C-alpha positions as CSV (number, residue, x, y, z in Angstrom):
1,M,127.5,33.8,161.1
2,T,127.5,32.1,164.5
3,E,129.8,28.9,165.1
4,E,126.5,26.8,165.6
5,I,125.5,28.1,161.9
6,K,129.0,27.4,160.6
7,K,129.0,23.8,161.9
8,H,125.6,23.0,160.8
9,I,126.6,24.3,157.0
10,K,129.7,22.2,157.4
11,E,128.1,19.0,158.3
12,K,125.3,19.6,155.5
13,L,127.7,20.4,152.9
14,S,129.5,16.8,153.5
15,L,126.3,15.5,152.5
16,V,126.0,17.2,149.1
17,P,126.2,14.9,145.9
18,E,128.5,16.1,142.7
19,L,125.5,16.5,140.8
20,P,123.7,19.0,138.8
21,G,120.9,20.8,140.4
22,S,119.5,24.0,141.8
23,Y,120.4,25.2,145.3
24,Q,118.5,27.8,147.4
25,M,120.0,30.1,150.3
26,K,117.8,30.7,153.2
27,N,118.0,33.5,155.7
28,K,117.2,33.3,159.5
29,D,113.4,33.5,158.9
30,G,113.5,30.5,156.5
31,I,113.1,32.9,153.3
32,I,114.8,32.0,150.2
33,I,117.2,34.7,149.7
34,Y,119.4,33.4,146.9
35,V,118.7,30.7,143.8
36,G,121.5,29.4,142.0
37,K,122.1,26.5,139.4
38,A,125.4,24.0,139.4
39,K,126.9,21.5,137.1
40,N,128.6,20.2,140.5
41,L,126.5,21.2,143.7
42,R,129.0,20.2,146.3
43,R,131.8,22.2,144.6
44,R,129.9,25.2,144.0
45,L,128.1,25.5,147.8
46,K,131.2,25.0,149.2
47,S,132.9,27.9,147.1
48,Y,130.6,30.2,148.9
49,F,132.0,29.1,152.5
50,T,135.4,28.3,151.7
51,R,136.8,31.3,149.4
52,T,137.3,35.0,150.2
53,V,134.2,36.7,149.2
54,T,133.4,40.4,149.1
55,G,130.7,43.0,148.1
56,K,127.4,41.8,147.9
57,T,128.4,37.9,147.8
58,L,129.8,38.9,151.3
59,M,126.6,40.1,152.4
60,L,124.7,37.1,151.2
61,V,126.9,34.7,152.9
62,N,126.7,36.7,156.1
63,D,122.8,36.5,155.7
64,I,122.8,32.7,155.1
65,V,121.8,30.3,158.0
66,D,120.7,27.3,155.8
67,F,120.5,26.1,152.3
68,E,118.7,23.7,150.3
69,Y,119.4,21.8,147.0
70,I,117.3,19.7,144.3
71,V,119.3,17.2,142.1
72,T,118.6,17.2,138.5
73,N,119.1,14.8,135.6
74,S,120.7,17.5,133.3
75,E,122.0,21.1,133.4
76,L,119.1,22.1,131.2
77,E,116.9,20.9,134.1
78,S,118.7,22.7,136.7
79,L,118.5,26.1,134.5
80,I,114.8,25.5,134.1
81,L,114.1,24.8,137.9
82,E,116.8,27.6,138.9
83,I,114.6,30.2,136.9
84,T,110.9,28.7,138.0
85,L,112.2,29.3,141.7
86,I,113.4,32.6,141.1
87,K,110.1,33.6,139.4
88,K,108.5,32.1,142.6
89,Y,110.3,33.4,145.2
90,D,112.0,36.5,143.9
91,P,115.3,36.2,146.1
92,K,116.7,39.4,147.0
93,Y,120.2,38.5,146.1
94,N,119.5,37.3,142.5
95,I,119.7,39.7,139.7
96,L,117.2,42.8,139.6
97,L,116.9,44.5,136.1
98,K,116.8,48.5,136.3
99,D,113.1,48.7,135.7
100,D,110.0,46.6,134.5
101,K,109.7,48.5,131.4
102,S,110.7,46.8,128.1
103,Y,112.0,49.1,125.1
104,P,109.3,50.2,122.4
105,Y,108.8,48.5,119.2
106,I,107.0,49.8,116.1
107,E,103.9,48.0,115.2
108,L,102.7,47.9,111.3
109,T,99.4,46.1,111.8
110,D,98.1,43.7,109.7
111,D,94.7,45.2,109.2
112,V,92.9,45.9,105.7
113,Y,94.0,49.5,106.2
114,P,97.1,49.1,108.1
115,T,98.5,51.6,110.9
116,L,101.8,52.4,112.4
117,N,102.0,52.3,116.3
118,V,104.7,52.6,119.2
119,V,104.2,49.7,121.5
120,R,105.7,48.0,124.4
121,N,103.8,44.7,125.5
122,I,105.0,42.8,122.8
123,K,104.0,39.2,124.1
124,R,100.3,40.4,124.4
125,K,100.2,42.1,121.1
126,K,101.9,39.0,119.5
127,K,99.2,36.9,120.8
128,R,96.4,38.9,119.5
129,N,97.2,39.7,115.8
130,K,99.7,39.0,113.2
131,S,101.5,42.4,113.1
132,K,104.8,43.0,112.1
133,F,107.3,44.5,114.9
134,F,110.6,46.5,114.4
135,G,113.1,47.3,117.3
136,P,113.6,47.1,119.8
137,Y,114.2,51.0,119.9
138,P,116.1,52.0,123.0
139,N,115.2,55.7,122.8
140,V,111.3,56.2,122.7
141,T,111.7,59.5,120.9
142,A,113.5,57.7,118.2
143,A,110.8,55.3,117.7
144,R,108.1,58.1,117.7
145,K,109.8,60.1,115.5
146,T,110.5,57.4,113.0
147,V,106.5,56.8,113.1
148,N,105.8,60.4,112.4
149,V,108.2,60.4,109.4
150,I,106.5,57.4,107.8
151,N,103.0,58.9,108.5
152,R,104.1,62.1,106.9
153,V,105.6,60.1,103.7
154,Y,102.7,57.3,103.5
155,P,98.9,57.8,103.4
156,L,98.3,55.1,106.0
157,R,95.3,54.7,108.2
158,K,95.7,57.5,111.0
159,C,92.4,57.0,113.4
160,T,92.0,54.1,115.7
161,H,88.4,53.6,114.4
162,L,87.1,54.1,110.8
163,G,84.6,57.4,111.2
164,K,81.8,58.0,108.8
165,D,83.4,61.0,107.3
166,V,87.1,61.9,106.0
167,C,89.2,63.9,108.4
168,L,92.0,66.5,108.3
169,Y,94.5,63.9,107.4
170,Y,92.7,63.3,104.3
171,H,92.4,66.8,103.1
172,I,96.0,67.6,103.8
173,G,97.1,64.4,101.7
174,E,98.2,62.1,104.6
175,C,95.4,59.6,104.3
176,L,93.6,58.1,101.4
177,G,90.3,58.4,103.2
178,Y,89.8,55.0,103.9
179,C,86.4,55.6,105.8
180,K,84.6,56.6,102.6
181,M,86.5,54.3,100.3
182,D,84.3,51.4,98.6
183,N,87.6,49.6,96.9
184,V,91.2,50.2,97.7
185,N,93.9,49.6,95.3
186,K,95.5,46.6,96.9
187,E,98.5,46.6,94.6
188,E,99.3,50.2,95.7
189,L,98.6,49.4,99.5
190,E,100.9,46.6,99.1
191,K,103.7,48.2,97.6
192,M,103.4,51.1,100.4
193,K,103.6,48.4,102.9
194,Q,106.7,46.9,101.7
195,E,108.3,50.2,101.1
196,I,107.7,50.9,105.0
197,I,108.9,47.1,105.8
198,S,112.0,47.9,103.9
199,F,112.7,51.3,105.5
200,L,112.3,49.7,109.1
201,N,114.4,47.1,108.3
202,G,117.1,49.7,107.5
203,N,117.0,50.7,103.9
204,K,116.5,54.5,104.7
205,E,117.4,55.4,101.0
206,I,113.9,54.5,99.7
207,I,112.1,57.1,102.1
208,A,115.0,59.7,101.4
209,K,114.0,59.6,97.8
210,R,110.9,60.3,98.2
211,L,111.5,63.4,100.4
212,E,113.8,64.7,97.7
213,S,111.2,64.2,95.2
214,D,108.4,65.9,97.6
215,M,110.4,68.7,98.3
216,V,111.5,69.4,94.9
217,K,107.8,69.4,93.8
218,A,106.8,71.8,96.8
219,S,109.6,74.1,95.7
220,E,108.5,74.2,92.1
221,Q,105.0,75.3,93.5
222,M,106.5,77.8,95.6
223,N,105.4,76.0,98.6
224,Y,108.7,77.2,100.6
225,E,107.3,76.5,104.1
226,K,106.4,72.8,103.1
227,A,109.8,72.3,101.1
228,L,111.7,73.5,104.2
229,E,109.7,71.3,106.6
230,L,110.8,67.9,104.2
231,K,114.3,69.6,104.1
232,N,114.5,69.0,107.9
233,M,113.0,65.7,107.5
234,L,115.4,64.6,105.1
235,E,118.3,66.1,107.0
236,D,117.2,63.9,110.3
237,I,117.2,60.8,108.1
238,K,120.6,61.1,107.0
239,I,121.9,62.0,110.2
240,T,120.1,58.8,111.5
241,L,121.9,57.1,108.5
242,A,125.1,58.2,109.2
243,K,125.2,57.4,113.1
244,Q,124.4,53.7,112.1
245,R,127.5,51.7,111.5
246,I,126.9,49.3,108.4
247,V,128.5,46.1,109.8
248,L,127.3,43.0,107.9
249,N,125.3,41.7,104.9
250,R,121.6,42.6,105.2
251,D,120.7,39.0,105.9
252,C,122.1,39.5,109.5
253,N,119.5,39.9,112.1
254,F,120.5,39.0,115.5
255,D,121.1,40.3,119.2
256,L,124.6,40.2,120.7
257,F,125.9,40.3,124.3
258,G,128.9,41.6,125.7
259,Y,130.4,41.8,128.9
260,Y,133.2,43.2,131.3
261,Q,133.5,42.1,134.9
262,E,135.5,43.9,138.0
263,K,135.1,42.9,141.5
264,N,131.4,42.4,141.9
265,Y,130.1,44.5,139.2
266,L,129.0,43.4,135.7
267,S,128.9,45.6,132.9
268,I,126.7,44.3,129.9
269,Q,126.0,45.5,126.5
270,V,123.7,44.4,124.0
271,F,123.7,45.3,120.4
272,Y,120.6,45.0,118.2
273,I,121.8,44.0,114.6
274,R,118.9,44.3,112.3
275,E,119.4,43.8,108.4
276,G,123.3,44.1,108.9
277,I,122.8,47.5,110.4
278,L,123.9,48.3,114.2
279,F,120.3,49.3,115.0
280,G,120.8,50.4,118.6
281,H,121.9,49.1,122.0
282,H,121.4,48.7,125.6
283,S,123.7,48.9,128.5
284,E,123.4,47.9,132.2
285,I,125.6,47.7,135.2
286,I,124.5,45.3,137.9
287,N,126.0,44.2,141.3
288,Y,125.9,40.4,141.2
289,V,126.4,37.5,143.6
290,G,128.3,34.3,142.6
291,D,129.4,33.0,139.4
292,V,130.0,35.5,136.4
293,D,128.7,32.5,134.0
294,E,125.9,32.0,135.9
295,S,125.2,35.5,136.3
296,L,125.2,36.1,132.8
297,L,123.1,33.5,131.8
298,E,120.3,34.6,134.4
299,Y,120.5,38.1,133.3
300,I,120.2,37.2,129.6
301,I,116.9,35.0,130.3
302,K,115.3,37.6,132.4
303,Y,116.2,40.3,129.7
304,Y,113.7,38.5,127.1
305,E,111.4,37.5,129.6
306,K,110.9,41.0,130.7
307,G,109.4,41.6,127.4
308,Q,112.0,41.9,124.6
309,I,111.5,39.7,121.4
310,I,113.6,36.8,121.2
311,P,115.2,37.0,118.1
312,K,116.2,34.3,115.6
313,E,119.8,34.2,116.6
314,I,121.9,35.6,119.7
315,M,125.7,35.9,119.7
316,V,127.3,35.5,122.7
317,T,131.0,35.3,124.5
318,E,132.7,32.0,124.6
319,N,132.1,31.6,128.7
320,I,128.4,31.2,128.3
321,D,126.6,27.9,127.9
322,S,125.1,28.4,124.4
323,D,123.7,25.0,124.0
324,I,121.5,25.3,127.4
325,L,120.5,28.7,126.4
326,S,119.4,27.9,123.1
327,N,117.2,25.0,124.4
328,Y,115.6,27.5,127.0
329,L,114.9,30.0,124.7
330,S,114.1,27.9,121.9
331,T,116.3,29.9,119.4
332,K,119.8,29.5,118.0
333,V,122.6,30.7,120.1
334,S,126.2,31.1,118.4
335,I,129.5,31.9,119.9
336,P,131.7,33.5,117.2
337,K,135.2,32.7,116.8
338,K,136.5,34.7,114.3
339,G,135.6,37.3,111.8
340,D,133.5,40.6,111.6
341,I,130.7,39.2,114.2
342,K,133.6,38.3,116.5
343,N,134.9,41.8,116.4
344,L,131.6,43.0,117.0
345,I,131.7,41.0,120.2
346,N,134.9,42.6,120.9
347,L,133.6,46.1,120.3
348,A,130.7,45.2,122.7
349,C,133.1,44.3,125.3
350,S,135.3,47.1,125.1
351,N,132.0,49.3,125.3
352,A,131.0,47.4,128.4
353,K,134.5,48.0,130.0
354,M,134.5,51.8,129.3
355,A,131.0,52.2,130.8
356,L,131.8,50.4,133.9
357,E,135.3,52.3,134.4
358,E,133.2,55.6,133.5
359,K,130.9,54.7,136.6
360,M,133.3,52.8,138.7
361,S,134.4,55.4,140.9
362,T,131.0,56.5,141.5
363,L,129.4,53.0,142.2
364,K,132.2,52.5,144.9
365,R,131.5,55.8,146.5
366,D,127.9,55.3,146.5
367,D,128.3,51.5,147.8
368,S,130.6,52.8,150.5
369,A,128.3,55.6,151.7
370,R,125.2,53.1,151.7
371,L,127.1,50.4,153.8
372,N,128.3,52.9,156.0
373,A,124.8,54.5,156.7
374,L,123.8,50.8,157.3
375,K,126.3,50.2,159.8
376,D,125.5,53.4,161.6
377,L,121.8,52.3,161.8
378,E,122.6,49.0,163.0
379,K,125.0,50.5,165.5
380,A,122.3,53.1,166.8
381,L,119.4,50.2,166.9
382,K,122.0,47.7,168.2
383,M,120.6,45.1,165.8
384,P,121.2,43.7,162.1
385,V,119.3,45.4,159.3
386,H,118.6,44.4,155.9
387,R,115.0,44.8,155.0
388,I,113.2,47.9,155.6
389,E,109.6,48.8,155.2
390,T,108.4,52.4,155.3
391,F,104.9,53.5,155.2
392,D,103.1,57.1,154.5
393,N,99.4,58.2,154.3
394,S,97.9,60.8,151.9
395,H,94.1,61.9,152.5
396,L,91.8,62.5,149.3
397,F,89.7,65.6,149.5
398,G,90.4,65.9,153.2
399,T,88.6,62.8,154.1
400,F,89.3,59.7,152.0
401,Y,92.9,58.3,152.8
402,V,95.3,56.3,150.8
403,A,98.8,54.8,151.8
404,G,102.1,53.8,150.3
405,M,104.6,51.2,151.3
406,V,108.0,51.1,149.9
407,V,110.7,48.4,150.4
408,F,114.6,48.9,150.9
409,D,116.9,46.0,151.2
410,D,120.3,47.3,152.5
411,F,119.1,50.8,151.5
412,L,118.5,49.7,148.1
413,P,114.9,50.2,146.7
414,R,113.0,47.2,145.7
415,K,110.3,48.8,143.6
416,D,108.7,45.6,142.6
417,L,107.7,45.4,146.2
418,Y,106.3,48.5,146.6
419,R,102.4,48.2,147.4
420,K,99.6,51.0,147.5
421,F,96.3,50.8,149.9
422,K,92.8,51.8,149.6
423,I,91.9,52.7,153.2
424,S,88.6,52.1,154.6
425,T,85.8,55.3,154.4
426,D,85.4,55.1,158.2
427,V,89.0,56.3,158.5
428,K,89.0,60.0,159.6
429,D,92.8,60.8,160.8
430,D,96.1,59.7,160.0
431,L,96.5,57.5,163.1
432,A,93.5,55.1,162.2
433,A,94.7,55.2,158.4
434,M,98.0,53.9,159.9
435,K,96.4,51.3,162.3
436,E,94.6,49.8,159.2
437,V,97.5,49.6,156.6
438,I,99.9,48.1,159.5
439,Y,97.3,45.4,160.3
440,R,96.6,44.7,156.8
441,R,100.1,44.5,155.5
442,Y,101.6,42.1,158.5
443,F,98.3,40.0,158.6
444,R,99.3,39.2,155.1
445,V,102.7,38.8,155.9
446,L,101.7,36.2,158.6
447,M,99.1,34.5,156.2
448,D,101.0,34.4,153.3
449,N,104.3,33.4,155.2
450,L,106.1,36.6,153.4
451,E,109.4,37.7,154.1
452,K,109.4,39.9,157.2
453,P,111.2,43.1,157.4
454,D,113.7,43.7,159.9
455,L,112.8,47.1,160.6
456,V,109.5,49.2,160.1
457,I,109.6,52.9,159.8
458,V,106.8,55.1,160.2
459,D,106.4,58.7,159.4
460,G,105.8,60.4,163.0
461,G,106.8,60.4,166.6
462,E,105.8,58.5,169.7
463,L,102.1,58.4,168.9
464,Q,102.6,56.7,165.6
465,V,105.4,54.4,166.9
466,S,103.3,53.1,169.8
467,V,100.4,52.8,167.4
468,A,102.3,50.7,164.8
469,K,104.2,48.5,167.2
470,E,100.5,47.8,169.1
471,I,99.4,46.2,165.9
472,I,102.7,44.3,165.1
473,D,102.7,43.1,168.6
474,S,98.9,42.0,168.5
475,L,99.8,39.7,165.5
476,G,102.4,38.2,167.4
477,L,105.2,39.3,165.1
478,K,108.6,40.3,166.4
479,I,109.6,43.2,164.3
480,K,111.4,46.6,165.3
481,V,109.4,49.7,164.6
482,I,110.9,53.3,164.6
483,G,109.8,56.8,163.6
484,L,111.2,59.4,161.8
485,K,110.3,62.9,163.5
486,K,110.5,66.1,161.8
487,D,111.2,69.8,162.9
488,D,109.0,72.7,162.8
489,K,110.7,72.9,159.0
490,H,109.3,69.7,158.0
491,R,113.0,68.2,157.9
492,T,113.8,64.8,159.5
493,R,115.3,65.7,163.0
494,E,115.4,62.5,165.2
495,I,114.9,58.8,165.3
496,I,111.9,57.6,168.0
497,D,112.8,54.2,168.9
498,S,110.2,51.7,169.7
499,D,110.8,52.2,173.6
500,L,109.9,55.9,172.4
501,S,113.4,57.1,173.5
502,V,115.4,59.4,171.0
503,I,118.1,58.6,168.8
504,D,119.6,62.1,167.4
505,I,121.0,61.8,163.8
506,D,123.9,64.0,162.7
507,P,122.4,65.9,159.7
508,K,125.8,65.5,157.9
509,S,126.0,61.8,158.3
510,N,125.4,59.1,155.5
511,L,122.4,57.8,157.9
512,F,120.6,61.0,157.7
513,L,121.0,61.5,153.9
514,F,119.6,57.6,153.4
515,L,116.7,57.8,156.1
516,T,115.6,61.3,154.3
517,R,115.9,59.4,150.9
518,I,113.6,56.6,152.0
519,Q,111.2,59.2,153.8
520,D,111.1,61.3,150.3
521,E,110.6,58.0,148.5
522,V,107.6,56.9,150.5
523,H,106.0,60.4,150.7
524,N,106.0,60.5,146.8
525,F,104.8,57.2,146.2
526,A,101.9,57.7,148.5
527,I,101.1,61.4,147.1
528,T,101.5,60.2,143.5
529,Y,98.8,57.4,144.1
530,H,96.7,60.0,145.8
531,R,97.1,62.5,142.7
532,T,96.5,59.5,140.2
533,I,93.3,58.8,141.9
534,K,92.3,62.3,142.1
535,S,93.1,62.9,138.3
536,H,90.7,60.5,137.2
537,G,87.9,62.6,138.5
538,M,85.6,62.4,141.7
539,L,83.5,59.5,140.8
540,S,86.5,57.2,139.6
541,S,88.3,58.3,142.7
542,L,85.6,57.0,145.0
543,L,85.2,53.8,143.2
544,D,88.9,53.2,143.6
545,L,88.1,53.3,147.4
546,V,85.7,50.2,147.3
547,E,87.0,47.0,148.1
548,G,86.7,44.6,145.0
549,I,86.4,47.2,142.5
550,G,89.5,47.1,140.2
551,E,90.1,48.9,136.8
552,V,88.0,46.4,134.7
553,R,84.7,46.6,136.9
554,K,85.6,50.6,137.6
555,K,85.6,50.9,133.7
556,E,82.2,49.1,133.3
557,L,80.2,51.1,135.8
558,L,81.7,54.4,134.6
559,K,80.5,53.5,131.1
560,K,77.3,52.4,132.0
561,Y,76.4,55.1,134.8
562,G,78.9,58.0,134.5
563,S,78.0,59.5,137.7
564,L,77.6,59.1,141.4
565,K,74.0,60.0,141.4
566,K,72.9,57.3,138.6
567,I,75.2,54.8,140.7
568,K,73.1,55.4,143.7
569,E,69.8,55.1,141.9
570,A,70.7,51.9,140.4
571,D,68.8,48.8,141.0
572,K,70.9,46.3,143.2
573,E,69.9,43.6,140.7
574,E,71.6,46.1,137.9
575,L,74.9,46.2,139.9
576,D,74.9,42.5,140.2
577,K,75.2,42.1,136.6
578,I,78.7,43.9,136.6
579,L,79.7,43.0,140.2
580,S,79.8,40.1,142.2
581,K,77.2,40.1,145.0
582,Q,79.9,40.7,148.0
583,V,81.2,43.7,145.8
584,A,77.9,44.8,144.8
585,D,77.2,45.0,148.7
586,N,80.4,46.6,149.5
587,L,79.6,49.4,146.7
588,V,76.0,50.0,148.5
589,E,77.4,49.9,151.7
590,Y,80.0,52.4,150.8
591,L,77.7,54.7,149.1
592,K,75.5,54.7,152.3
593,K,78.6,55.9,154.4
594,I,79.2,59.0,152.1
595,E,75.8,60.1,152.6
596,S,75.8,60.1,156.4
């Protein structure tokens, strides 16, 4: 941070009021890189620039050239504003959860003839129907195994759509033959549903008794193979029961959050209590910025907005503002002071501590290697580097090209920012493909005022660097471009600088390791996209390359026509019924290019 920037920030801090609100840190490009909230804006903002900071917080402070703030009437308003701005700007120093996948749940449908499914997108499902959901299951295998056991024991409907005749499940006694049933015993069906609900809520004994009874019957009928199978299923359930710890009475249903903090690492443990049983848990270690309490609050909100069902009650530690969290999530949030639940909070915190201590040495080693690699890169290029965008192409059937772009912040992957590109059918070689992708990406950056990378890496030597630099320069953008050149064994050998000079890399250095990792990541990303398209079949693959045709329109075309020949023979007016006029024109033009 230069003296000029320090002076600007000091003058601005003197004007900040001691009121609640949200603040936004900005980098040299005016991009928001961190959003926070505070009861006292002046005190919180001053703390970043007056106290000693380390780790990720130090990296943030070094990246700040300006800040803005918005005063609110209350702390709840500041929290709502903070989360809204985080969603809008996706700042790189705010908390990133491990992945974009939510845990699976078991769904018992509310159909006339119910089915049991393993599902992930709960929010969308809940909007469509009144199914009952059980979970979350941290282990998808456990969820599927549970569904399999229930389906073996109870004759639920197994098929997605009722057929015209009974299937194999009916003949082996695992379905009542709903497709042929005119009248169903509603009382029997309701009893079956209630037993399943009871089982999924933690009462395993009810199915254990059924399995024991069926096992005895199979043995008496000398069906020893089935008896053995039932015995193994029974053992699985007993092992599951033994692993689960009964903690409270059966009326208790809540999620519980415990944590442990050391340096800039925050270890979090989530316990799922269902019907008084420790149903499962989730653990995560994050590298956070700023205040622990605020980071925990942000984490919990993001955790539920990612797709988890918000329970009727959440238990948290004393340092979390339970009133604000309760108002934001519209659910009860409690801070246990004593008793069994307080002991459970302590257990979660102990688990969080053990998880962090177990991984601390690895985390420190990885961070040290990463930051050393970053310093080596900055030294080699004589410039600061934070955001890196890397590109790679992959051709389809030797003619049609696709491309991938991966993004790294301080050598950490930002998978939420990865992008795939369909490339024009006119493109016949790697250089033309690169020209198109580089232009499209940075024209979009320019038009939408997206955050510019400090560095663009292309896969290749002097030609590739020259082409990429030419396109970026033509857009009036000042972004450094380098190439990673491989040797005859396809291993990264050297950096080609933007002036086409060569920078050698020590193959034993951290920099070599991280650059190779980036190169592998973008290559795998592009090739996976290529293979995904190819696996959908030739017609599907070709449609993927037409501008304006996404998944919905593609499915409609495939369903209606089924082959490339039939689409070519289709009347333009027919295509206009499925596609907009512009997209239909794109498709017709595209098909002409394929024929030529």
